C-alpha positions in Angstrom: -16.5 141.0 66.4 -17.5 137.6 67.7 -17.8 138.8 71.3 -20.0 141.7 70.2 -22.2 139.4 68.2 -22.7 137.1 71.2 -23.2 140.0 73.5 -26.0 141.4 71.3 -27.7 138.1 70.4 -27.7 136.8 74.0 -29.0 140.1 75.3 -32.1 139.5 73.2 -32.6 136.0 74.7 -35.3 135.7 77.4 -33.1 133.1 79.2 -30.0 135.0 79.8 -30.4 138.7 78.9 -27.6 140.8 80.4 -26.7 138.2 83.0 -25.4 135.9 80.2 -24.6 138.3 77.4 -22.1 140.5 79.2 -20.0 137.7 80.8 -19.9 135.8 77.5 -18.9 138.9 75.6 -16.2 139.7 78.1 -15.0 136.1 78.3 -14.6 135.9 74.5 -12.3 138.9 74.5 -14.6 141.8 73.9 -13.8 145.4 74.9 -15.6 146.1 78.2 -17.3 149.3 77.0 -18.4 148.0 73.6 -19.7 144.7 75.1 -21.7 146.7 77.6 -23.1 149.0 74.9 -24.1 146.1 72.6 -25.6 144.1 75.4 -27.6 147.0 76.8 -28.8 148.2 73.4 -29.9 144.6 72.6 -31.7 144.3 75.9 -33.5 147.6 75.5 -34.7 146.5 72.1 -36.5 143.7 73.9 -38.9 146.2 75.6 -41.0 147.3 72.6 -40.8 143.9 71.0 -42.2 142.2 74.1 -44.9 144.8 74.5 -45.9 144.4 70.9 -45.9 140.6 71.2 -48.0 140.7 74.3 -50.5 143.1 72.7 -50.7 141.0 69.5 -51.1 137.6 71.2 -53.5 138.9 73.8 -55.7 140.5 71.2 -56.1 137.2 69.4 -56.4 135.0 72.4 -58.9 137.3 74.0 -61.4 136.3 71.3 -61.5 132.8 72.9 -64.0 132.8 75.7 -62.2 130.5 78.1 -59.0 132.6 77.8 -61.0 135.8 78.3 -62.7 134.4 81.5 -59.5 133.0 82.9 -57.5 136.2 82.1 -60.1 138.5 83.6 -60.4 136.4 86.7 -56.7 136.2 87.2 -56.2 139.9 86.3 -58.8 141.1 88.8 -57.4 138.9 91.5 -53.8 139.9 91.1 -54.6 143.6 90.6 -56.7 143.8 93.7 -53.9 142.2 95.7 -50.9 144.0 94.3 -52.0 147.4 92.9 -52.8 148.9 96.3 -49.4 148.0 97.6 -47.7 149.7 94.6 -49.5 153.0 94.8 -47.4 155.9 93.6 -44.2 153.9 93.9 -45.0 151.6 91.0 -42.3 153.0 88.7 -39.7 152.8 91.4 -40.7 149.2 92.1 -40.4 148.4 88.4 -37.0 150.1 88.3 -35.7 148.2 91.3 -37.2 144.9 90.0 -35.1 145.1 86.8 -32.0 146.9 88.2 -31.2 144.2 90.6 -29.9 141.4 88.3 -31.5 138.3 89.7 -32.9 135.4 87.6 -36.3 136.3 86.2 -36.0 140.1 86.7 -35.0 141.2 83.2 -36.5 143.3 80.4 -38.9 140.5 79.5 -40.5 140.1 82.9 -40.5 143.9 83.5 -42.2 144.5 80.2 -44.8 141.8 81.1 -45.4 143.4 84.5 -45.8 146.9 82.9 -48.2 145.4 80.3 -50.2 143.4 82.9 -50.7 146.3 85.2 -51.3 148.7 82.3 -48.5 151.2 83.2 -47.9 154.1 80.9 -45.9 152.8 77.9 -43.5 155.8 77.6 -42.7 155.9 81.3 -42.4 152.1 81.5 -40.0 152.1 78.5 -37.8 154.8 80.2 -37.9 153.1 83.6 -37.1 149.7 82.2 -34.3 151.1 80.0 -32.8 152.8 83.1 -33.1 149.5 84.9 -31.3 147.7 82.1 -28.5 150.3 82.3 -28.1 149.8 86.0 -28.3 146.0 85.8 -25.8 146.1 82.9 -23.4 148.1 85.0 -23.8 145.7 88.0 -23.3 142.6 85.8 -20.3 144.2 84.1 -18.6 145.0 87.4 -19.3 141.5 88.8 -18.2 139.8 85.5 -14.9 141.8 85.5 -14.3 140.7 89.1 -15.0 137.1 88.4 -12.9 137.1 85.2 -10.0 138.8 87.0 -10.3 136.2 89.8 -10.2 133.3 87.3 -7.2 134.8 85.5 -5.5 135.2 88.9 -6.0 131.5 89.7 -4.8 130.2 86.4 
């Protein structure tokens, strides 16, 4: 039970997400499939929460003129630079961004990117969720290999 609790709670954390929750869940003796399931579900729950939070904060901050000017300036600058490169591949890029479990490429940053570039919410949710599943699988396989290697050494 303790392993599942940590797998779920750490998957909600913006600092570790799956890269931390799955190894900790497995290292504390959790069943591989159940730890994977709890971690992935927790990380998928982040998506609507992050999008809601971004909408809520942005709505209130947008009333402040300096924020509005800076945001619009930055938004236009980044969109002009990046959107033409994404083109029709934007959802595939989003999927690959989250599916490869590197630092800073989790559900939080993917939700931020989808929000910033105004991607369709339903498609973004599905794509980010699929990316979370793929990243969870990769992290689980790597974690099992590392844990087996550590057990072999000791």
